[in-house]
Backbone bond lengths (Angstrom), bond angles and torsions (degrees), N, CA, C in turn:
res aa  C-N    CA-C-N  psi(-1)  N-CA   C-N-CA  omega(-1)  CA-C   N-CA-C  phi
1 M - - - 1.437 - - 1.513 113.13 -
2 N 1.305 121.43 118.79 1.523 120.29 179.27 1.553 106.77 -102.61
3 I 1.231 112.05 147.80 1.436 120.47 177.00 1.556 105.78 -121.15
4 V 1.403 115.43 129.75 1.533 115.39 -174.38 1.559 97.44 -110.76
5 V 1.351 120.97 132.27 1.356 130.97 173.16 1.468 111.29 -120.54
6 H 1.313 116.38 132.20 1.459 117.20 177.33 1.513 102.88 -110.13
7 V 1.464 107.44 128.92 1.558 115.49 175.32 1.453 104.70 -125.85
8 G 1.353 115.71 106.31 1.473 114.84 -178.55 1.606 112.15 63.77
9 F 1.355 113.88 -122.97 1.452 123.31 177.58 1.589 109.17 -91.83
10 I 1.380 117.82 -6.90 1.455 117.25 -176.44 1.550 107.50 -98.13
11 K 1.398 105.92 143.21 1.359 114.26 178.42 1.616 104.58 -117.37
12 L 1.323 120.52 129.80 1.427 125.23 -176.23 1.465 109.82 -119.15
13 N 1.320 114.68 125.46 1.637 116.06 175.79 1.411 101.07 -108.26
14 L 1.296 107.72 117.22 1.511 124.60 -178.07 1.497 111.62 -102.54
15 S 1.323 121.00 130.57 1.518 122.15 179.82 1.507 102.96 -132.07
16 P 1.317 118.55 147.18 1.448 120.06 179.07 1.407 113.36 -65.35
17 G 1.431 118.89 139.39 1.459 119.02 178.60 1.416 112.93 83.78
18 R 1.281 127.05 -4.54 1.424 127.76 174.54 1.587 112.89 -115.24
19 P 1.345 110.19 120.76 1.468 118.63 -178.91 1.460 116.38 -58.48
20 I 1.225 121.09 146.02 1.505 126.33 176.00 1.452 109.64 -88.31
21 L 1.349 118.23 116.77 1.433 121.36 177.46 1.447 113.89 -109.50
22 F 1.185 126.58 126.08 1.509 124.79 167.98 1.433 111.04 -101.09
23 K 1.258 124.39 123.75 1.405 133.98 178.08 1.486 108.23 -44.96
24 G 1.333 114.15 -59.62 1.514 128.39 -173.33 1.521 111.25 -57.74
25 S 1.323 117.01 -36.77 1.548 118.77 -174.78 1.526 107.10 -72.68
26 E 1.402 123.25 -26.41 1.403 121.32 176.63 1.540 112.90 -75.92
27 Q 1.240 117.86 -36.37 1.533 127.47 165.98 1.467 113.59 -57.78
28 N 1.297 116.96 -44.50 1.536 119.44 -177.87 1.650 106.61 -67.25
29 V 1.250 117.03 -41.26 1.494 120.13 179.01 1.454 108.98 -57.17
30 T 1.317 114.01 -47.56 1.431 119.48 -174.86 1.484 109.99 -69.34
31 Q 1.291 121.36 -44.19 1.393 125.30 179.00 1.639 110.34 -62.98
32 E 1.357 113.48 -38.84 1.508 113.66 172.19 1.429 120.30 -63.40
33 K 1.387 115.97 -31.83 1.409 120.03 172.99 1.617 112.81 -67.06
34 T 1.354 110.31 -46.20 1.526 119.63 179.38 1.509 103.63 -61.50
35 D 1.336 123.53 -54.00 1.442 119.24 173.15 1.437 120.78 -44.84
36 K 1.351 116.18 -48.31 1.413 124.43 179.44 1.514 109.96 -57.50
37 N 1.322 115.17 -48.00 1.527 122.84 177.43 1.459 117.71 -57.45
38 V 1.319 112.09 -35.96 1.553 119.63 -178.94 1.559 105.66 -83.59
39 L 1.237 117.84 -34.22 1.486 116.07 173.67 1.555 112.37 -65.32
40 K 1.251 117.48 -35.90 1.526 121.43 -174.70 1.538 101.26 -76.85
41 Q 1.365 126.18 -37.31 1.387 119.93 174.38 1.544 114.68 -69.46
42 L 1.358 118.81 -33.12 1.386 120.25 173.21 1.547 117.20 -62.37
43 R 1.289 109.20 -40.52 1.446 118.02 -178.68 1.642 110.01 -66.75
44 S 1.398 114.64 -42.99 1.331 121.05 169.42 1.481 119.06 -51.63
45 E 1.340 113.97 -56.31 1.414 124.19 174.67 1.493 112.05 -53.10
46 N 1.349 119.76 -46.38 1.392 126.02 -179.09 1.493 111.27 -62.37
47 K 1.371 117.74 -38.63 1.432 116.40 -177.92 1.457 105.71 -75.84
48 K 1.318 125.71 -35.22 1.583 126.43 178.33 1.443 105.83 -60.77
49 L 1.345 120.29 -44.49 1.513 121.86 -173.80 1.449 107.84 -68.19
50 K 1.270 120.21 -40.40 1.490 121.24 -178.21 1.603 110.98 -65.18
51 K 1.284 112.23 -34.84 1.417 121.07 -177.81 1.514 106.20 -69.70
52 E 1.284 120.22 -45.20 1.438 125.18 177.73 1.476 114.50 -59.34
53 L 1.517 115.22 -45.89 1.398 126.81 177.22 1.579 111.92 -58.76
54 N 1.255 111.08 -40.52 1.520 117.65 -179.70 1.489 108.90 -67.64
55 R 1.311 117.64 -36.29 1.502 120.68 -176.57 1.533 111.04 -72.17
56 K 1.405 113.00 -36.88 1.500 120.51 178.09 1.490 111.78 -67.93
57 E 1.353 114.02 -39.39 1.517 122.68 -174.66 1.649 102.59 -67.94
58 K 1.278 120.61 -35.80 1.477 122.16 -177.84 1.462 109.02 -69.33
59 A 1.378 114.32 -44.59 1.472 123.95 -179.65 1.457 107.70 -62.49
60 L 1.245 126.59 -43.39 1.481 132.76 178.83 1.559 112.12 -65.67
61 A 1.380 120.31 -38.34 1.348 128.37 173.96 1.523 107.73 -70.05
62 E 1.242 123.07 -38.54 1.512 122.78 -175.42 1.612 102.59 -72.55
63 T 1.361 119.52 -43.18 1.516 124.33 -175.31 1.623 105.04 -60.95
64 A 1.340 117.88 -43.72 1.326 121.69 -176.41 1.559 112.99 -65.44
65 A 1.346 115.20 -39.59 1.455 120.53 179.13 1.491 108.45 -66.22
66 L 1.294 117.53 -44.89 1.473 120.60 178.54 1.493 112.75 -59.93
67 L 1.284 118.73 -42.63 1.533 124.10 171.90 1.547 111.01 -56.05
68 V 1.180 119.77 -45.19 1.505 128.07 -174.41 1.587 107.94 -65.70
69 L 1.447 112.56 -41.40 1.380 122.21 179.69 1.507 116.36 -69.48
70 R 1.356 113.63 -36.40 1.453 126.61 178.05 1.614 105.46 -63.36
71 K 1.322 110.76 -51.71 1.576 121.04 -177.95 1.469 105.33 -54.72
72 K 1.337 115.89 -57.47 1.583 121.14 -171.34 1.595 111.74 -64.51
73 A 1.433 112.32 -29.10 1.492 115.34 177.41 1.467 103.82 -74.43
74 G 1.276 126.57 -46.81 1.389 132.51 178.02 1.639 112.05 -44.81
75 C 1.324 110.43 -49.76 1.430 116.90 -173.37 1.513 105.42 -73.27
76 A 1.259 123.30 -32.89 1.429 125.84 -175.05 1.594 105.40 -70.00
77 L 1.348 116.02 -32.59 1.473 114.94 179.11 1.545 117.82 -92.43
78 G 1.318 116.09 16.09 1.361 127.01 176.51 1.516 112.59 90.09
79 G 1.195 125.23 18.93 1.422 132.27 170.86 1.610 115.37 -74.02
80 K 1.174 115.95 -174.93 1.404 120.51 179.41 1.580 113.98 -64.09
């Protein structure tokens, strides 16, 4: 016994004991998994880049502080 169902422009032939498969739904699941993996990789890369930027900002601040101290020490000893 076949049952024909019309949903919009889609015509579905249903028969007992036969699963209904939608080709698009399989692609959506695969695409969703791919999207999650890409998002995970991007978050990981973002975290790594933020950590590197923070390290470089600290190094720059330390260098600037050392230059200021050197300049002040030079002035105190009669330098320029």
